[in-house]
C-alpha positions as CSV (number, residue, x, y, z in Angstrom):
1,M,-0.3,20.2,-21.2
2,E,-0.6,16.5,-22.4
3,L,-1.5,13.8,-19.5
4,N,-1.8,10.0,-20.8
5,S,-4.8,7.9,-19.9
6,I,-3.9,4.9,-18.1
7,D,-5.0,1.2,-18.2
8,K,-2.2,-0.7,-16.2
9,Q,-2.0,-2.8,-13.4
10,N,0.5,-0.7,-10.9
11,V,-1.6,2.9,-11.8
12,V,-0.4,4.9,-8.6
13,N,3.7,4.6,-10.1
14,I,2.5,5.8,-12.9
15,V,0.0,8.5,-11.8
16,Y,3.1,9.6,-9.4
17,E,5.6,9.5,-12.4
18,Q,3.2,11.5,-14.6
19,L,2.6,14.2,-12.2
20,K,6.3,14.2,-11.4
21,E,6.8,14.9,-15.2
22,N,4.9,17.6,-15.2
23,I,6.0,19.3,-12.0
24,A,9.7,18.8,-13.4
25,S,9.1,19.8,-17.0
26,G,8.0,23.1,-15.5
27,N,3.8,23.0,-16.5
28,W,3.1,23.2,-13.0
29,A,5.8,25.7,-11.8
30,P,6.9,26.1,-8.2
31,G,4.0,27.7,-6.0
32,S,0.9,26.9,-8.1
33,K,-1.9,24.9,-7.6
34,I,-2.1,21.8,-9.7
35,P,-5.6,20.4,-10.8
36,S,-8.0,19.0,-8.1
37,E,-8.4,15.5,-7.4
38,T,-11.5,15.3,-9.4
39,Q,-9.9,17.2,-12.7
40,L,-7.1,14.6,-12.4
41,Q,-8.9,11.7,-12.2
42,K,-11.0,12.8,-15.4
43,M,-7.5,13.4,-17.2
44,F,-5.9,10.1,-16.3
45,N,-9.2,8.1,-16.3
46,V,-8.3,5.9,-13.1
47,S,-9.9,6.3,-9.4
48,R,-9.7,8.6,-7.2
49,V,-8.0,6.2,-4.9
50,S,-5.0,5.9,-6.9
51,I,-4.6,10.0,-7.4
52,R,-4.4,10.3,-3.6
53,S,-2.0,7.4,-2.9
54,A,-0.1,9.8,-5.8
55,I,-0.3,12.9,-4.4
56,Q,0.4,11.4,-0.8
57,R,3.5,9.7,-2.0
58,L,4.5,13.6,-3.4
59,R,3.7,15.1,-0.1
60,D,5.7,12.7,1.9
61,L,8.6,13.6,-0.5
62,G,7.8,17.4,0.2
63,I,7.7,18.1,-3.7
64,V,3.9,19.3,-2.9
65,V,1.9,21.1,-0.2
66,T,-1.5,20.7,0.5
67,Y,-3.9,23.2,2.3
68,Q,-7.1,22.2,3.6
69,G,-10.2,24.2,1.7
70,K,-7.6,25.4,-0.8
71,G,-6.2,22.5,-2.8
72,T,-2.5,20.9,-3.2
73,F,0.4,23.5,-4.7
74,V,3.8,22.6,-5.9
75,S,6.5,23.3,-3.3
76,E,8.3,26.5,-3.8
77,K,11.5,24.4,-2.8
78,I,11.3,22.9,-6.3
79,G,12.6,26.3,-7.9
80,K,15.7,25.9,-6.1
81,M,16.9,22.5,-5.5
82,G,15.5,20.6,-8.7
83,I,13.0,17.8,-8.1
84,N,15.1,15.1,-8.5
85,D,16.7,16.4,-5.2
86,F,13.9,14.9,-3.4
87,N,13.9,10.9,-2.4
88,L,11.5,8.9,-0.9
89,I,13.3,7.2,1.8
90,M,11.7,3.4,3.1
91,N,12.5,3.8,7.1
92,L,13.5,0.3,7.0
93,S,16.4,-1.2,5.7
94,E,16.7,-3.6,3.1
95,E,17.9,-6.2,5.5
96,E,14.6,-5.3,8.0
97,F,12.4,-5.9,4.9
98,L,13.7,-9.5,3.8
99,D,13.9,-10.4,7.7
100,M,9.8,-9.9,7.6
101,I,9.3,-11.7,4.4
102,V,11.1,-14.4,5.3
103,F,9.2,-14.5,8.5
104,R,6.1,-14.2,6.8
105,Q,6.7,-16.9,4.4
106,T,7.8,-19.2,7.6
107,I,5.2,-18.1,10.1
108,E,2.2,-16.7,8.5
109,F,2.2,-19.2,5.5
110,K,2.1,-22.0,8.1
111,C,-1.3,-20.2,9.6
112,I,-2.4,-20.1,6.3
113,E,-2.5,-23.9,6.5
114,L,-3.9,-24.4,9.8
115,A,-6.5,-22.2,9.0
116,V,-7.7,-23.6,6.2
117,N,-8.6,-26.9,8.2
118,N,-9.2,-24.6,11.3
119,A,-10.9,-21.4,11.1
120,T,-14.8,-20.9,12.2
121,N,-17.5,-18.7,10.9
122,E,-16.3,-16.1,13.5
123,D,-12.9,-16.1,12.1
124,F,-14.2,-15.3,8.8
125,K,-16.1,-12.6,10.2
126,R,-13.2,-11.0,11.9
127,M,-11.0,-11.0,8.3
128,E,-14.2,-9.8,6.4
129,E,-14.3,-7.0,9.2
130,A,-10.9,-6.4,8.8
131,L,-11.2,-5.9,4.7
132,N,-14.3,-3.6,5.1
133,Q,-11.6,-1.2,7.4
134,M,-9.0,-1.7,4.5
135,F,-11.5,-0.5,2.1
136,R,-13.2,2.5,4.3
137,F,-9.6,3.7,5.1
138,R,-7.7,3.4,1.8
139,D,-7.6,7.2,1.7
140,D,-5.2,7.1,4.9
141,Y,-2.3,4.6,4.7
142,K,-1.9,4.9,8.3
143,K,-5.5,3.8,9.5
144,Y,-5.1,1.4,6.4
145,S,-2.0,-0.4,8.0
146,E,-4.0,-0.9,10.8
147,A,-6.7,-2.6,9.1
148,D,-4.0,-4.6,7.3
149,F,-2.4,-5.7,10.2
150,N,-6.0,-6.8,11.9
151,F,-6.6,-9.0,8.6
152,H,-3.4,-10.8,8.4
153,L,-3.5,-11.4,12.5
154,A,-7.2,-12.9,12.3
155,I,-5.3,-15.2,10.2
156,A,-3.1,-16.3,13.1
157,R,-6.3,-16.5,15.3
158,A,-7.6,-18.9,12.9
159,S,-4.9,-20.9,13.0
160,K,-6.1,-22.1,16.7
161,N,-2.1,-22.5,17.2
162,K,-1.9,-20.4,20.3
163,V,1.9,-20.0,20.1
164,F,1.5,-18.5,16.9
165,F,-1.2,-15.9,17.6
166,T,1.1,-15.0,20.7
167,V,4.4,-14.9,18.4
168,I,2.4,-12.4,15.6
169,S,1.0,-10.4,18.4
170,S,4.2,-9.6,20.4
171,I,5.0,-8.0,17.3
172,R,2.8,-5.9,16.4
173,D,4.6,-2.8,16.6
174,L,7.2,-4.4,14.4
175,Y,5.0,-5.8,11.5
176,Y,2.6,-2.5,11.7
177,Q,6.0,-0.6,10.9
178,Y,6.3,-2.6,7.6
179,L,3.3,-2.8,6.6
180,E,3.1,1.3,7.0
181,E,6.4,2.0,5.0
182,L,4.9,-0.6,2.3
183,N,1.7,1.4,2.0
184,R,3.7,4.9,2.4
185,V,5.8,4.4,0.2
186,I,4.0,2.1,-2.5
187,G,0.6,3.6,-2.1
188,V,-2.6,2.0,-1.2
189,T,-4.4,0.6,-4.4
190,L,-7.0,-1.1,-5.2
191,E,-5.1,-4.0,-6.7
192,S,-3.8,-4.4,-3.2
193,I,-7.1,-4.7,-1.4
194,E,-8.3,-6.9,-4.3
195,V,-5.0,-9.0,-3.5
196,H,-6.4,-9.5,0.2
197,L,-9.7,-10.1,-0.8
198,Q,-8.5,-12.8,-3.4
199,L,-6.9,-14.3,0.1
200,F,-9.8,-14.2,1.9
201,R,-11.7,-16.2,-0.6
202,A,-8.7,-18.7,-1.3
203,L,-9.2,-19.5,2.6
204,Q,-12.9,-19.6,2.5
205,N,-12.5,-21.8,0.0
206,R,-9.9,-23.7,2.2
207,D,-7.4,-23.8,-0.5
208,A,-4.2,-23.2,1.1
209,E,-1.8,-23.6,-1.9
210,K,-3.6,-20.7,-3.4
211,A,-3.6,-18.8,-0.7
212,K,0.2,-19.0,-0.3
213,E,0.6,-18.1,-4.1
214,I,-1.6,-15.3,-3.6
215,L,0.5,-13.9,-0.8
216,D,3.6,-14.7,-2.0
217,N,3.0,-13.1,-5.3
218,A,2.0,-10.0,-3.2
219,M,5.0,-9.8,-1.5
220,V,7.5,-10.5,-4.6
221,D,5.3,-7.5,-6.6
222,N,6.1,-5.2,-3.3
223,M,9.9,-5.9,-3.2
224,E,10.0,-5.3,-7.3
225,S,8.3,-2.1,-6.8
226,I,10.6,-0.8,-4.0
227,K,13.6,-2.4,-6.4
228,R,12.5,0.1,-8.9
229,M,12.1,3.3,-7.1
230,K,15.9,2.9,-5.7
231,E,17.1,2.8,-9.5
């Protein structure tokens, strides 16, 4: 079995494709146990976060099954259905996804502009706390998504515009669903955490244009990742 060492930005997608290829080629047969996270980490030369995110994606598809204390095994169904019959479905329509992007580019960008001028030390502490939670829960995309939402809500709070803060608070469930689907389908990566850290630093530096550029580029990258998955 040959696994290619990885030194690229979108490591989760690459790890996921290589894991999937080893299952499709029969290197890991239906019902067999795949290498441990530690072994895969050494094989791919990537972080354990990337390995876990890639395995989580395989689990969501039903391609592998993880048993606590035993490890992760290739699904027996692979032998009957074939690996390409398993499709990762995003539970948001393209229209809903694009609507959220437009909302963020309209409302959240304005919140960033206001936060640059109005954010207090207390506001930055809230953002930092959310960032710490994102790093802490990087192996749990649901809890990570909660912290992700709280980070962006902290930016809205820092705008000191009660209407914007109320609007984003009122669509918490919708916003959280959008983030959860992104993090489930694309996977939580250290790059994602780094983007949020860069956004935080831009806000601290009172640089609205840089902050908006960082957020806009991240949304474009997410859209491209989802398009590639549909190809």
